[in-house]
N, C-alpha and C positions, 0 to 999 in steps of 0.2 A: 504494500500500500504506500502511496506517495501522498504527502501532505504539504501544502504550501502555507508557510507562516508569513504573514505580512505584519511585521513589527518594526516600524521605522522610527519610533520615538526616541526617548532618552536612552543613554547607555545603561542606566539602572534597570529599565524595563527589559532591555535585551538580555542583560545578565540574569535577571530573575526568571526569565523564561526557560533557561537551560535545564533546571531540574524537572520541569514538566516533560521535556524531551526524554529524559532518563526514565521517568515513570511510563511514558507511552512506549518506549523501547522495550521495557520489561513486560508490559501488558500485551503488546502486539509484536511478536517476533517478525523481523524483516521490514519493519516500518522505516521509511526514509523521508527526510524532510528537505524541502527547498525553502529558502528563507529570503524574503525581500527585506532589506535593511538599509538604513541611511548609510551612505558611503563612508562616513567617518567611523562607523562602528562595524564595518564589513568583516573585519578579522574575527570578531567575537564568536559568531555562530560556527565558524569553522573549527572551533575548539572542541565541539561535540562530535562524537563518532557517527551519530545518526543523521547529521546534516550532510547531504549529498552535494547540494549546489547553493551557493550564496549569490544573490542577485542584488548588487549595490544600486541604490537609487539616490538621486539628489533632489528630493522633494523641495527643500528650501530654495534651491536655485530654479527649479522647474515651475514654481507656482505661477510665474508671470508668462510662461510659454507652454501651458498645459497641452495645447492641441498642436504643437509643433511636430514635424516629421520624426525626429529622434525619439520622442516620448511615445508617439503612436506606434512606432516599430517595436519598442520595448514592451508595450502592452500586448501587442500581437504575439510576441515570442512567449509571453506568459500564458496566453490563452491556448497556444499550441503545445503546451507542455504536458497535457494529459490530466490536468487537475479536474476533478469532478465534484467534490463535495466541499463547499465552503464552511468553515467553522469560524464563528465570531465570538469573541469573548466580550461580554458586556461589562 
């Protein structure tokens, strides 16, 4: 099973998500994660063995150019990655 995590906020939020990956890895053998994260924190998700792909984004820089070609091509590559079930933490 592949899961896409979109956690682009603060470094603390990114760090505090790592234990949840360990729990998921123990509960669901073979689970793999792709993680969309702010480019400044892109190294952190790769510390976990269950993270297969880190997708750095620059939301802070992109806010003014949300519909530009580079951003649209990035969202297309995410949609073609085989993700099927969105999970949202409230």
